[in-house]
OpenMM code with the backbone's topology and positions (N, CA, C; nanometers):
from openmm import Vec3, app, unit

residues = "MET VAL GLU PHE ARG TRP PRO GLY ALA ALA ARG ILE ALA PRO GLU SER GLY PHE VAL ASP GLU SER VAL ILE ALA PHE ALA ASP LEU VAL ALA ARG LYS VAL ASN GLY GLY HIS GLU PRO LYS HIS TYR SER GLU GLU GLU ALA GLN LEU TYR GLY ALA GLY LEU ARG GLU ALA GLU LEU VAL PHE MET SER TYR VAL GLY ASN GLN PHE VAL THR ASP HIS PRO ASN ALA ALA ILE GLU VAL ARG VAL VAL GLY ARG SER GLU ASP SER VAL ASN GLU ARG ARG THR ALA LEU VAL GLU GLU VAL LEU ALA THR ALA THR ARG LEU GLN GLU THR VAL GLY THR ARG LYS SER GLN LEU ILE SER GLN SER VAL GLN PRO LEU SER TRP ARG ILE GLU HIS ILE THR PRO SER ARG THR THR GLN PHE LEU ALA PHE GLY ALA ILE GLY VAL ALA GLY ILE ILE GLY GLY VAL GLY ALA ALA LEU LEU TRP ASP ARG GLY ALA GLN ARG HIS ARG ARG ARG SER ARG THR GLY PRO GLU ARG GLY PRO ALA HIS GLU THR ARG".split()
positions = [
    Vec3(0.0847, -0.1170, 0.0000),
    Vec3(0.0000, 0.0000, 0.0000),
    Vec3(0.0893, 0.1234, 0.0000),
    Vec3(0.0567, 0.2181, -0.0867),
    Vec3(0.1286, 0.3454, -0.0920),
    Vec3(0.0319, 0.4530, -0.0450),
    Vec3(0.0678, 0.5210, 0.0646),
    Vec3(-0.0171, 0.6269, 0.1197),
    Vec3(0.0297, 0.7625, 0.0708),
    Vec3(-0.0660, 0.8513, 0.0454),
    Vec3(-0.0377, 0.9880, 0.0037),
    Vec3(-0.0902, 1.0821, 0.1113),
    Vec3(-0.0141, 1.1904, 0.1416),
    Vec3(-0.0601, 1.2883, 0.2399),
    Vec3(0.0057, 1.4236, 0.2136),
    Vec3(-0.0569, 1.5270, 0.2726),
    Vec3(-0.0038, 1.6617, 0.2598),
    Vec3(0.1337, 1.6695, 0.3243),
    Vec3(0.2164, 1.7624, 0.2805),
    Vec3(0.3500, 1.7772, 0.3409),
    Vec3(0.3390, 1.8038, 0.4912),
    Vec3(0.4186, 1.7337, 0.5682),
    Vec3(0.4210, 1.7524, 0.7127),
    Vec3(0.3071, 1.6873, 0.7881),
    Vec3(0.2127, 1.6273, 0.7182),
    Vec3(0.0993, 1.5639, 0.7864),
    Vec3(0.1434, 1.4307, 0.8462),
    Vec3(0.0799, 1.3965, 0.9566),
    Vec3(0.1071, 1.2672, 1.0195),
    Vec3(0.0474, 1.1573, 0.9327),
    Vec3(0.0720, 1.0351, 0.9718),
    Vec3(0.0185, 0.9217, 0.8961),
    Vec3(-0.1319, 0.9371, 0.8797),
    Vec3(-0.1825, 0.8920, 0.7674),
    Vec3(-0.3242, 0.9089, 0.7351),
    Vec3(-0.4105, 0.8331, 0.8354),
    Vec3(-0.5098, 0.9039, 0.8859),
    Vec3(-0.6045, 0.8427, 0.9792),
    Vec3(-0.7170, 0.7774, 0.8997),
    Vec3(-0.7827, 0.6768, 0.9570),
    Vec3(-0.8970, 0.6173, 0.8882),
    Vec3(-1.0036, 0.7225, 0.8598),
    Vec3(-1.0703, 0.7096, 0.7492),
    Vec3(-1.1757, 0.8009, 0.7059),
    Vec3(-1.1260, 0.9415, 0.6743),
    Vec3(-0.9941, 0.9593, 0.6553),
    Vec3(-0.9418, 1.0920, 0.6231),
    Vec3(-0.9789, 1.1340, 0.4809),
    Vec3(-1.0234, 1.0423, 0.4014),
    Vec3(-1.0593, 1.0734, 0.2638),
    Vec3(-1.1766, 1.1670, 0.2521),
    Vec3(-1.2538, 1.1797, 0.3586),
    Vec3(-1.3697, 1.2668, 0.3528),
    Vec3(-1.3336, 1.4129, 0.3796),
    Vec3(-1.2079, 1.4399, 0.4204),
    Vec3(-1.1634, 1.5778, 0.4388),
    Vec3(-1.0457, 1.6127, 0.3482),
    Vec3(-0.9749, 1.5154, 0.2950),
    Vec3(-0.8598, 1.5384, 0.2072),
    Vec3(-0.8938, 1.5034, 0.0630),
    Vec3(-0.9967, 1.5656, 0.0091),
    Vec3(-1.0439, 1.5288, -0.1246),
    Vec3(-0.9407, 1.5523, -0.2338),
    Vec3(-0.8593, 1.6583, -0.2219),
    Vec3(-0.7615, 1.6847, -0.3274),
    Vec3(-0.6498, 1.5803, -0.3267),
    Vec3(-0.6123, 1.5316, -0.2102),
    Vec3(-0.5112, 1.4253, -0.2036),
    Vec3(-0.5705, 1.2957, -0.2585),
    Vec3(-0.6977, 1.2711, -0.2288),
    Vec3(-0.7675, 1.1542, -0.2832),
    Vec3(-0.7692, 1.1615, -0.4359),
    Vec3(-0.8025, 1.2787, -0.4891),
    Vec3(-0.8081, 1.2960, -0.6347),
    Vec3(-0.6704, 1.2730, -0.6966),
    Vec3(-0.5655, 1.3194, -0.6297),
    Vec3(-0.4305, 1.2984, -0.6808),
    Vec3(-0.3955, 1.1495, -0.6807),
    Vec3(-0.4254, 1.0798, -0.5707),
    Vec3(-0.3961, 0.9362, -0.5622),
    Vec3(-0.4748, 0.8593, -0.6685),
    Vec3(-0.5991, 0.9000, -0.6922),
    Vec3(-0.6802, 0.8354, -0.7957),
    Vec3(-0.6184, 0.8563, -0.9334),
    Vec3(-0.5680, 0.9777, -0.9596),
    Vec3(-0.5024, 1.0066, -1.0871),
    Vec3(-0.3785, 0.9194, -1.1044),
    Vec3(-0.3001, 0.9038, -0.9990),
    Vec3(-0.1804, 0.8190, -1.0053),
    Vec3(-0.2197, 0.6748, -1.0374),
    Vec3(-0.3233, 0.6244, -0.9693),
    Vec3(-0.3675, 0.4854, -0.9929),
    Vec3(-0.4127, 0.4676, -1.1378),
    Vec3(-0.4857, 0.5636, -1.1898),
    Vec3(-0.5324, 0.5540, -1.3289),
    Vec3(-0.4165, 0.5597, -1.4274),
    Vec3(-0.3171, 0.6443, -1.4016),
    Vec3(-0.1999, 0.6525, -1.4908),
    Vec3(-0.1251, 0.5187, -1.4929),
    Vec3(-0.1082, 0.4580, -1.3764),
    Vec3(-0.0389, 0.3289, -1.3691),
    Vec3(-0.1190, 0.2216, -1.4430),
    Vec3(-0.2523, 0.2339, -1.4426),
    Vec3(-0.3394, 0.1379, -1.5112),
    Vec3(-0.3660, 0.1755, -1.6569),
    Vec3(-0.2840, 0.2610, -1.7140),
    Vec3(-0.3004, 0.2970, -1.8542),
    Vec3(-0.4206, 0.3865, -1.8796),
    Vec3(-0.4621, 0.4646, -1.7794),
    Vec3(-0.5741, 0.5562, -1.7965),
    Vec3(-0.7102, 0.4944, -1.7719),
    Vec3(-0.7139, 0.3704, -1.7251),
    Vec3(-0.8411, 0.3014, -1.7035),
    Vec3(-0.8676, 0.2788, -1.5553),
    Vec3(-0.9953, 0.2717, -1.5236),
    Vec3(-1.0369, 0.2333, -1.3887),
    Vec3(-0.9983, 0.0869, -1.3687),
    Vec3(-0.9326, 0.0541, -1.2572),
    Vec3(-0.8963, -0.0865, -1.2377),
    Vec3(-1.0197, -0.1726, -1.2148),
    Vec3(-1.0100, -0.2979, -1.2518),
    Vec3(-1.1208, -0.3909, -1.2301),
    Vec3(-1.1285, -0.4248, -1.0822),
    Vec3(-1.2511, -0.4384, -1.0353),
    Vec3(-1.2723, -0.4796, -0.8970),
    Vec3(-1.3395, -0.6160, -0.8999),
    Vec3(-1.2889, -0.7082, -0.8218),
    Vec3(-1.3468, -0.8411, -0.8127),
    Vec3(-1.4172, -0.8529, -0.6790),
    Vec3(-1.5507, -0.8579, -0.6840),
    Vec3(-1.6295, -0.8746, -0.5637),
    Vec3(-1.6008, -0.7624, -0.4649),
    Vec3(-1.5704, -0.7955, -0.3430),
    Vec3(-1.5431, -0.6968, -0.2392),
    Vec3(-1.3952, -0.6627, -0.2365),
    Vec3(-1.3645, -0.5497, -0.1750),
    Vec3(-1.2252, -0.5068, -0.1655),
    Vec3(-1.1413, -0.6097, -0.0892),
    Vec3(-1.2015, -0.6718, 0.0118),
    Vec3(-1.1272, -0.7681, 0.0926),
    Vec3(-1.1049, -0.9015, 0.0208),
    Vec3(-1.1787, -0.9252, -0.0868),
    Vec3(-1.1663, -1.0528, -0.1575),
    Vec3(-1.0295, -1.0629, -0.2231),
    Vec3(-0.9674, -1.1759, -0.2078),
    Vec3(-0.8357, -1.1970, -0.2660),
    Vec3(-0.8482, -1.2371, -0.4124),
    Vec3(-0.7482, -1.2023, -0.4916),
    Vec3(-0.7519, -1.2333, -0.6347),
    Vec3(-0.7572, -1.3838, -0.6594),
    Vec3(-0.6816, -1.4623, -0.5813),
    Vec3(-0.6825, -1.6060, -0.6029),
    Vec3(-0.8188, -1.6648, -0.5727),
    Vec3(-0.8971, -1.5987, -0.4872),
    Vec3(-1.0325, -1.6434, -0.4570),
    Vec3(-1.1262, -1.6265, -0.5751),
    Vec3(-1.0909, -1.5347, -0.6656),
    Vec3(-1.1709, -1.5136, -0.7871),
    Vec3(-1.1281, -1.6094, -0.8973),
    Vec3(-1.0353, -1.7007, -0.8667),
    Vec3(-0.9911, -1.7986, -0.9653),
    Vec3(-0.8752, -1.7502, -1.0501),
    Vec3(-0.8171, -1.6369, -1.0163),
    Vec3(-0.7050, -1.5843, -1.0939),
    Vec3(-0.5748, -1.6434, -1.0427),
    Vec3(-0.4884, -1.6811, -1.1335),
    Vec3(-0.3602, -1.7383, -1.0947),
    Vec3(-0.2436, -1.6475, -1.1321),
    Vec3(-0.2642, -1.5590, -1.2282),
    Vec3(-0.1645, -1.4594, -1.2637),
    Vec3(-0.2382, -1.3305, -1.2932),
    Vec3(-0.2289, -1.2346, -1.2019),
    Vec3(-0.2996, -1.1084, -1.2186),
    Vec3(-0.2365, -1.0031, -1.1297),
    Vec3(-0.2711, -0.8778, -1.1591),
    Vec3(-0.2242, -0.7676, -1.0774),
    Vec3(-0.3315, -0.6604, -1.0734),
    Vec3(-0.3412, -0.5937, -0.9612),
    Vec3(-0.4351, -0.4832, -0.9439),
    Vec3(-0.3635, -0.3674, -0.8776),
    Vec3(-0.3852, -0.2489, -0.9303),
    Vec3(-0.3379, -0.1257, -0.8694),
    Vec3(-0.4624, -0.0408, -0.8552),
    Vec3(-0.5089, -0.0183, -0.7319),
    Vec3(-0.6371, 0.0490, -0.7121),
    Vec3(-0.6385, 0.1233, -0.5797),
    Vec3(-0.7326, 0.2157, -0.5699),
    Vec3(-0.7526, 0.2874, -0.4450),
    Vec3(-0.8507, 0.2101, -0.3579),
    Vec3(-0.8252, 0.2112, -0.2303),
    Vec3(-0.9161, 0.1484, -0.1359),
    Vec3(-1.0504, 0.2208, -0.1444),
    Vec3(-1.1596, 0.1479, -0.1420),
    Vec3(-1.2906, 0.2094, -0.1591),
    Vec3(-1.3954, 0.1430, -0.0702),
    Vec3(-1.5021, 0.2178, -0.0458),
    Vec3(-1.6200, 0.1654, 0.0224),
    Vec3(-1.7399, 0.2160, -0.0560),
    Vec3(-1.8511, 0.1535, -0.0399),
    Vec3(-1.9709, 0.1978, -0.1096),
    Vec3(-2.0439, 0.0815, -0.1723),
    Vec3(-2.1187, 0.1115, -0.2786),
    Vec3(-2.1951, 0.0091, -0.3481),
    Vec3(-2.1919, 0.0390, -0.4973),
    Vec3(-2.2831, -0.0186, -0.5746),
    Vec3(-2.2784, 0.0022, -0.7182),
    Vec3(-2.3186, 0.1438, -0.7587),
    Vec3(-2.3807, 0.2187, -0.6706),
    Vec3(-2.4253, 0.3534, -0.7037),
    Vec3(-2.3269, 0.4606, -0.6594),
    Vec3(-2.2619, 0.4404, -0.5449),
    Vec3(-2.1700, 0.5400, -0.4904),
    Vec3(-2.0451, 0.4698, -0.4407),
    Vec3(-1.9292, 0.5214, -0.4795),
    Vec3(-1.8031, 0.4684, -0.4301),
    Vec3(-1.7284, 0.5809, -0.3611),
    Vec3(-1.6897, 0.5614, -0.2376),
    Vec3(-1.6110, 0.6586, -0.1630),
    Vec3(-1.4755, 0.5979, -0.1316),
    Vec3(-1.3742, 0.6816, -0.1367),
    Vec3(-1.2400, 0.6386, -0.0997),
    Vec3(-1.2133, 0.6882, 0.0423),
    Vec3(-1.2027, 0.5983, 0.1401),
    Vec3(-1.1872, 0.6404, 0.2792),
    Vec3(-1.0527, 0.7063, 0.3094),
    Vec3(-0.9496, 0.6771, 0.2317),
    Vec3(-0.8212, 0.7450, 0.2507),
    Vec3(-0.7431, 0.7446, 0.1197),
    Vec3(-0.6401, 0.8267, 0.1165),
    Vec3(-0.5599, 0.8409, -0.0049),
    Vec3(-0.4507, 0.7347, -0.0050),
    Vec3(-0.4876, 0.6153, -0.0404),
    Vec3(-0.3926, 0.5046, -0.0423),
    Vec3(-0.4173, 0.4186, -0.1651),
    Vec3(-0.3092, 0.3815, -0.2311),
    Vec3(-0.3173, 0.2942, -0.3480),
    Vec3(-0.2689, 0.1563, -0.3056),
    Vec3(-0.3489, 0.0566, -0.3329),
    Vec3(-0.3096, -0.0810, -0.3027),
    Vec3(-0.2561, -0.1478, -0.4273),
    Vec3(-0.1537, -0.2283, -0.4096),
    Vec3(-0.0956, -0.3072, -0.5179),
    Vec3(-0.1095, -0.4530, -0.4782),
    Vec3(-0.1814, -0.5294, -0.5595),
    Vec3(-0.1986, -0.6728, -0.5332),
    Vec3(-0.1521, -0.7504, -0.6545),
    Vec3(-0.0762, -0.8553, -0.6295),
    Vec3(-0.0222, -0.9374, -0.7375),
    Vec3(-0.0418, -1.0838, -0.7013),
    Vec3(-0.0876, -1.1618, -0.7980),
    Vec3(-0.0973, -1.3065, -0.7829),
    Vec3(-0.0132, -1.3674, -0.8934),
    Vec3(0.0693, -1.4647, -0.8600),
    Vec3(0.1538, -1.5293, -0.9597),
    Vec3(0.1813, -1.6726, -0.9229),
    Vec3(0.2480, -1.7403, -1.0130),
    Vec3(0.2736, -1.8833, -0.9930),
    Vec3(0.3924, -1.9101, -0.9009),
    Vec3(0.4809, -1.8092, -0.8853),
    Vec3(0.5953, -1.8308, -0.7966),
    Vec3(0.6169, -1.7069, -0.7105),
    Vec3(0.6810, -1.7269, -0.5978),
    Vec3(0.7074, -1.6160, -0.5065),
    Vec3(0.7989, -1.5126, -0.5711),
    Vec3(0.8955, -1.5593, -0.6499),
    Vec3(0.9869, -1.4668, -0.7166),
    Vec3(0.9148, -1.3772, -0.8166),
    Vec3(0.8240, -1.4356, -0.8956),
    Vec3(0.7522, -1.3543, -0.9943),
    Vec3(0.6613, -1.2525, -0.9254),
    Vec3(0.5985, -1.2916, -0.8144),
    Vec3(0.5130, -1.1991, -0.7394),
    Vec3(0.5977, -1.0859, -0.6824),
    Vec3(0.7121, -1.1196, -0.6248),
    Vec3(0.7992, -1.0194, -0.5654),
    Vec3(0.8498, -0.9203, -0.6703),
    Vec3(0.8934, -0.9707, -0.7851),
    Vec3(0.9432, -0.8834, -0.8916),
    Vec3(0.8345, -0.7895, -0.9430),
    Vec3(0.7164, -0.8431, -0.9700),
    Vec3(0.6093, -0.7617, -1.0259),
    Vec3(0.5573, -0.6601, -0.9242),
    Vec3(0.5461, -0.7014, -0.7985),
    Vec3(0.5007, -0.6096, -0.6937),
    Vec3(0.5979, -0.4943, -0.6780),
    Vec3(0.7280, -0.5235, -0.6741),
    Vec3(0.8298, -0.4196, -0.6613),
    Vec3(0.8235, -0.3231, -0.7790),
    Vec3(0.8091, -0.3774, -0.8999),
    Vec3(0.8018, -0.2921, -1.0195),
    Vec3(0.6782, -0.2019, -1.0150),
    Vec3(0.5635, -0.2554, -0.9715),
    Vec3(0.4413, -0.1752, -0.9665),
    Vec3(0.4490, -0.0664, -0.8598),
    Vec3(0.5050, -0.0976, -0.7430),
    Vec3(0.5187, 0.0030, -0.6373),
    Vec3(0.6126, 0.1143, -0.6843),
    Vec3(0.7229, 0.0767, -0.7493),
    Vec3(0.8150, 0.1773, -0.8022),
    Vec3(0.7465, 0.2625, -0.9090),
    Vec3(0.6620, 0.2011, -0.9907),
    Vec3(0.5895, 0.2759, -1.0925),
    Vec3(0.4909, 0.3745, -1.0295),
    Vec3(0.4240, 0.3345, -0.9220),
    Vec3(0.3330, 0.4255, -0.8514),
    Vec3(0.4113, 0.5454, -0.7977),
    Vec3(0.5249, 0.5200, -0.7316),
    Vec3(0.6046, 0.6282, -0.6741),
    Vec3(0.6596, 0.7204, -0.7827),
    Vec3(0.7094, 0.6629, -0.8913),
    Vec3(0.7640, 0.7432, -1.0011),
    Vec3(0.6558, 0.8253, -1.0696),
    Vec3(0.5367, 0.7674, -1.0872),
    Vec3(0.4255, 0.8393, -1.1505),
    Vec3(0.3833, 0.9576, -1.0641),
    Vec3(0.3755, 0.9372, -0.9331),
    Vec3(0.3380, 1.0468, -0.8427),
    Vec3(0.4406, 1.1596, -0.8503),
    Vec3(0.5674, 1.1257, -0.8499),
    Vec3(0.6723, 1.2277, -0.8585),
    Vec3(0.6663, 1.3000, -0.9926),
    Vec3(0.6522, 1.2249, -1.1007),
    Vec3(0.6479, 1.2831, -1.2357),
    Vec3(0.5283, 1.3770, -1.2520),
    Vec3(0.4106, 1.3388, -1.2013),
    Vec3(0.2917, 1.4240, -1.2131),
    Vec3(0.3100, 1.5566, -1.1400),
    Vec3(0.3723, 1.5525, -1.0233),
    Vec3(0.3930, 1.6763, -0.9480),
    Vec3(0.4988, 1.7644, -1.0134),
    Vec3(0.6021, 1.7027, -1.0721),
    Vec3(0.7041, 1.7807, -1.1418),
    Vec3(0.6473, 1.8445, -1.2679),
    Vec3(0.5564, 1.7751, -1.3349),
    Vec3(0.4975, 1.8255, -1.4587),
    Vec3(0.4227, 1.9562, -1.4367),
    Vec3(0.3514, 1.9666, -1.3254),
    Vec3(0.2743, 2.0883, -1.2988),
    Vec3(0.3561, 2.1925, -1.2229),
    Vec3(0.4803, 2.1616, -1.1902),
    Vec3(0.5681, 2.2584, -1.1251),
    Vec3(0.5344, 2.2853, -0.9804),
    Vec3(0.4953, 2.1834, -0.9074),
    Vec3(0.4628, 2.1992, -0.7651),
    Vec3(0.5887, 2.2363, -0.6873),
    Vec3(0.5771, 2.3377, -0.5989),
    Vec3(0.6912, 2.3777, -0.5159),
    Vec3(0.7236, 2.2658, -0.4173),
    Vec3(0.8502, 2.2549, -0.3822),
    Vec3(0.8935, 2.1472, -0.2915),
    Vec3(0.8181, 2.1492, -0.1593),
    Vec3(0.7853, 2.2660, -0.1104),
    Vec3(0.7160, 2.2759, 0.0186),
    Vec3(0.5711, 2.2285, 0.0094),
    Vec3(0.5167, 2.2156, -0.1125),
    Vec3(0.3773, 2.1752, -0.1298),
    Vec3(0.3625, 2.0361, -0.1917),
    Vec3(0.4716, 1.9638, -0.2069),
    Vec3(0.4644, 1.8300, -0.2665),
    Vec3(0.3849, 1.7339, -0.1782),
    Vec3(0.2957, 1.6608, -0.2399),
    Vec3(0.2234, 1.5552, -0.1685),
    Vec3(0.3224, 1.4421, -0.1469),
    Vec3(0.3374, 1.4012, -0.0221),
    Vec3(0.4347, 1.2956, 0.0060),
    Vec3(0.3684, 1.1591, -0.0063),
    Vec3(0.4494, 1.0600, -0.0370),
    Vec3(0.3992, 0.9236, -0.0470),
    Vec3(0.4928, 0.8314, 0.0311),
    Vec3(0.4351, 0.7298, 0.0913),
    Vec3(0.5155, 0.6335, 0.1661),
    Vec3(0.4576, 0.4943, 0.1491),
    Vec3(0.5466, 0.3980, 0.1440),
    Vec3(0.5066, 0.2581, 0.1303),
    Vec3(0.4934, 0.1998, 0.2694),
    Vec3(0.3809, 0.1387, 0.2953),
    Vec3(0.3572, 0.0789, 0.4269),
    Vec3(0.4282, -0.0560, 0.4358),
    Vec3(0.5067, -0.0769, 0.5407),
    Vec3(0.5878, -0.1995, 0.5489),
    Vec3(0.5073, -0.3289, 0.5543),
    Vec3(0.3858, -0.3254, 0.6085),
    Vec3(0.3068, -0.4483, 0.6164),
    Vec3(0.2646, -0.4972, 0.4785),
    Vec3(0.2680, -0.4086, 0.3807),
    Vec3(0.2207, -0.4477, 0.2479),
    Vec3(0.3221, -0.5326, 0.1724),
    Vec3(0.4391, -0.5542, 0.2270),
    Vec3(0.5405, -0.6336, 0.1566),
    Vec3(0.5260, -0.7833, 0.1846),
    Vec3(0.4213, -0.8218, 0.2545),
    Vec3(0.3999, -0.9621, 0.2887),
    Vec3(0.3559, -1.0411, 0.1655),
    Vec3(0.4144, -1.1574, 0.1442),
    Vec3(0.3733, -1.2468, 0.0360),
    Vec3(0.3197, -1.3739, 0.0997),
    Vec3(0.2009, -1.4126, 0.0591),
    Vec3(0.1401, -1.5334, 0.1126),
    Vec3(0.1526, -1.6452, 0.0103),
    Vec3(0.1941, -1.7609, 0.0563),
    Vec3(0.2012, -1.8792, -0.0299),
    Vec3(0.0759, -1.9613, -0.0024),
    Vec3(-0.0025, -1.9811, -0.1049),
    Vec3(-0.1323, -2.0463, -0.0872),
    Vec3(-0.1301, -2.1846, -0.1513),
    Vec3(-0.1509, -2.2846, -0.0706),
    Vec3(-0.1608, -2.4209, -0.1214),
    Vec3(-0.2793, -2.4879, -0.0528),
    Vec3(-0.3446, -2.5785, -0.1217),
    Vec3(-0.4569, -2.6476, -0.0581),
    Vec3(-0.4067, -2.7484, 0.0456),
    Vec3(-0.4827, -2.7654, 0.1512),
    Vec3(-0.4471, -2.8641, 0.2524),
    Vec3(-0.4892, -3.0031, 0.2030),
    Vec3(-0.4442, -3.1056, 0.2714),
    Vec3(-0.4820, -3.2434, 0.2347),
    Vec3(-0.6333, -3.2612, 0.2429),
    Vec3(-0.6939, -3.2027, 0.3456),
    Vec3(-0.8386, -3.2155, 0.3629),
    Vec3(-0.9132, -3.1566, 0.2449),
    Vec3(-0.8735, -3.0352, 0.2026),
    Vec3(-0.9437, -2.9729, 0.0898),
    Vec3(-0.9187, -3.0485, -0.0397),
    Vec3(-0.8005, -3.1066, -0.0551),
    Vec3(-0.7743, -3.1877, -0.1744),
    Vec3(-0.8646, -3.3111, -0.1766),
    Vec3(-0.8777, -3.3801, -0.0623),
    Vec3(-0.9647, -3.4977, -0.0559),
    Vec3(-1.1101, -3.4597, -0.0800),
    Vec3(-1.1534, -3.3456, -0.0228),
    Vec3(-1.2901, -3.2993, -0.0458),
    Vec3(-1.3140, -3.2676, -0.1931),
    Vec3(-1.2155, -3.2075, -0.2580),
    Vec3(-1.2292, -3.1752, -0.4005),
    Vec3(-1.2392, -3.3029, -0.4834),
    Vec3(-1.1538, -3.3997, -0.4562),
    Vec3(-1.1608, -3.5267, -0.5297),
    Vec3(-1.2928, -3.5983, -0.5030),
    Vec3(-1.3397, -3.5922, -0.3791),
    Vec3(-1.4692, -3.6521, -0.3451),
    Vec3(-1.5830, -3.5852, -0.4204),
    Vec3(-1.5802, -3.4513, -0.4287),
    Vec3(-1.6843, -3.3779, -0.5016),
    Vec3(-1.6812, -3.4137, -0.6499),
    Vec3(-1.5621, -3.4277, -0.7062),
    Vec3(-1.5505, -3.4674, -0.8475),
    Vec3(-1.6072, -3.6080, -0.8667),
    Vec3(-1.5785, -3.6978, -0.7733),
    Vec3(-1.6316, -3.8346, -0.7826),
    Vec3(-1.7835, -3.8377, -0.7739),
    Vec3(-1.8400, -3.7624, -0.6799),
    Vec3(-1.9862, -3.7568, -0.6667),
    Vec3(-2.0483, -3.6979, -0.7924),
    Vec3(-1.9883, -3.5912, -0.8457),
    Vec3(-2.0407, -3.5307, -0.9692),
    Vec3(-2.0331, -3.6303, -1.0846),
    Vec3(-1.9269, -3.7099, -1.0905),
    Vec3(-1.9144, -3.8122, -1.1949),
    Vec3(-2.0221, -3.9194, -1.1839),
    Vec3(-2.0502, -3.9613, -1.0612),
    Vec3(-2.1536, -4.0633, -1.0397),
    Vec3(-2.2900, -4.0076, -1.0791),
    Vec3(-2.3209, -3.8851, -1.0371),
    Vec3(-2.4496, -3.8244, -1.0722),
    Vec3(-2.4625, -3.8097, -1.2233),
    Vec3(-2.3563, -3.7649, -1.2884),
    Vec3(-2.3588, -3.7515, -1.4343),
    Vec3(-2.3744, -3.8861, -1.5028),
    Vec3(-2.3073, -3.9877, -1.4520),
    Vec3(-2.3176, -4.1217, -1.5106),
    Vec3(-2.4570, -4.1800, -1.4961),
    Vec3(-2.5170, -4.1644, -1.3793),
    Vec3(-2.6531, -4.2151, -1.3575),
    Vec3(-2.7511, -4.1420, -1.4493),
    Vec3(-2.7366, -4.0087, -1.4603),
    Vec3(-2.8242, -3.9317, -1.5485),
    Vec3(-2.8103, -3.9752, -1.6936),
    Vec3(-2.6864, -3.9963, -1.7386),
    Vec3(-2.6641, -4.0401, -1.8765),
    Vec3(-2.7226, -4.1798, -1.8994),
    Vec3(-2.7082, -4.2696, -1.8006),
    Vec3(-2.7632, -4.4051, -1.8140),
    Vec3(-2.9155, -4.4022, -1.8227),
    Vec3(-2.9793, -4.3171, -1.7423),
    Vec3(-3.1251, -4.3070, -1.7476),
    Vec3(-3.1719, -4.2533, -1.8830),
    Vec3(-3.1061, -4.1539, -1.9339),
    Vec3(-3.1425, -4.1002, -2.0659),
    Vec3(-3.1225, -4.2043, -2.1757),
    Vec3(-3.0127, -4.2763, -2.1686),
    Vec3(-2.9843, -4.3808, -2.2679),
    Vec3(-3.0916, -4.4892, -2.2629),
    Vec3(-3.1279, -4.5327, -2.1427),
    Vec3(-3.2283, -4.6373, -2.1257),
    Vec3(-3.3647, -4.5903, -2.1758),
    Vec3(-3.4023, -4.4674, -2.1455),
    Vec3(-3.5296, -4.4134, -2.1917),
    Vec3(-3.5341, -4.4087, -2.3451),
    Vec3(-3.4268, -4.3664, -2.4062),
    Vec3(-3.4207, -4.3630, -2.5528),
    Vec3(-3.4260, -4.5022, -2.6124),
    Vec3(-3.3592, -4.5988, -2.5484),
    Vec3(-3.3603, -4.7366, -2.5985),
    Vec3(-3.5002, -4.7967, -2.5873),
    Vec3(-3.5731, -4.7680, -2.4792),
    Vec3(-3.7099, -4.8195, -2.4642),
    Vec3(-3.8002, -4.7641, -2.5741),
    Vec3(-3.7901, -4.6369, -2.6045),
    Vec3(-3.8715, -4.5798, -2.7122),
    Vec3(-3.8409, -4.6471, -2.8448),
    Vec3(-3.7131, -4.6680, -2.8700),
    Vec3(-3.6733, -4.7310, -2.9959),
    Vec3(-3.7285, -4.8728, -3.0062),
    Vec3(-3.7249, -4.9496, -2.8960),
    Vec3(-3.7783, -5.0866, -2.8979),
    Vec3(-3.9285, -5.0868, -2.9207),
    Vec3(-4.0009, -4.9937, -2.8553),
    Vec3(-4.1471, -4.9874, -2.8754),
    Vec3(-4.1816, -4.9575, -3.0207),
    Vec3(-4.1123, -4.8643, -3.0813),
    Vec3(-4.1392, -4.8286, -3.2214),
    Vec3(-4.1090, -4.9448, -3.3152),
    Vec3(-4.0018, -5.0155, -3.2899),
    Vec3(-3.9657, -5.1254, -3.3814),
    Vec3(-4.0605, -5.2444, -3.3674),
    Vec3(-4.1184, -5.2661, -3.2472),
    Vec3(-4.2140, -5.3754, -3.2304),
    Vec3(-4.3470, -5.3468, -3.2982),
    Vec3(-4.3986, -5.2262, -3.2852),
    Vec3(-4.5302, -5.1963, -3.3415),
    Vec3(-4.5207, -5.1577, -3.4889),
    Vec3(-4.4082, -5.1165, -3.5336),
    Vec3(-4.3934, -5.0753, -3.6733),
    Vec3(-4.4632, -4.9433, -3.6959),
    Vec3(-4.4555, -4.8964, -3.8176),
    Vec3(-4.5230, -4.7696, -3.8446),
    Vec3(-4.6731, -4.7901, -3.8373),
    Vec3(-4.7414, -4.6962, -3.7805),
    Vec3(-4.8866, -4.7068, -3.7678),
    Vec3(-4.9511, -4.6901, -3.9041),
    Vec3(-5.0421, -4.7872, -3.9335),
    Vec3(-5.1138, -4.7790, -4.0607),
    Vec3(-5.2617, -4.7851, -4.0315),
    Vec3(-5.3331, -4.6959, -4.0827),
    Vec3(-5.4765, -4.6973, -4.0648),
    Vec3(-5.5417, -4.7577, -4.1893),
    Vec3(-5.6746, -4.7641, -4.1931),
    Vec3(-5.7431, -4.8171, -4.3116),
    Vec3(-5.7217, -4.7259, -4.4303),
    Vec3(-5.7200, -4.7860, -4.5467),
    Vec3(-5.6983, -4.7087, -4.6698),
    Vec3(-5.8280, -4.6409, -4.7079),
    Vec3(-5.8201, -4.5221, -4.7482),
    Vec3(-5.9361, -4.4450, -4.7911),
    Vec3(-5.9109, -4.3919, -4.9294),
    Vec3(-6.0181, -4.3807, -5.0000),
    Vec3(-6.0068, -4.3255, -5.1342),
    Vec3(-6.1093, -4.2141, -5.1461),
    Vec3(-6.0703, -4.1064, -5.2038),
    Vec3(-6.1642, -3.9952, -5.2198),
    Vec3(-6.1897, -3.9737, -5.3662),
    Vec3(-6.3119, -3.9343, -5.3982),
    Vec3(-6.3466, -3.9061, -5.5362),
    Vec3(-6.4018, -3.7711, -5.5493),
] * unit.nanometer
topology = app.Topology()
chain = topology.addChain("A")
for resn in residues:
    res = topology.addResidue(resn, chain)
    for name in ("N", "CA", "C"):
        topology.addAtom(name, app.Element.getBySymbol(name[0]), res)
């Protein structure tokens, strides 16, 4: 997480986004620039992990938000960087590159508009955000998954057998009775 704050301000307090709107707007601009000018995709809730959405290689650079589909509020001026990858090294490399890109983009944007040094919005990387979690299924979840696949296979097999049998019965009935023929009629 990269936090943004006014020069000389203490660490950002929770819900500070409702009084520091210009810092929020700046952090949002930085996040959009890093994302190529686009709003980042959100998967479910903010707390939901990317791997929980079924992603195995992905990255998100976004501002923390609260709200619903109609209104989104940013409670503080902080950009989160989340990376999911197949190896710890790839996650570490990509996360480091994205955090550096966020910091460089913030510096470049302020230099572009000629902000005086005394008025520069400062940014800091929170140390807890450098944690990498290694996620593997436990033996119990693996056995449950194999069991679920087996049950689904049995249900599918029984359903297919019933459909096959029903079709075979219809075919036997038709072949025994032959085509239906009624009495011949002639019209004049």
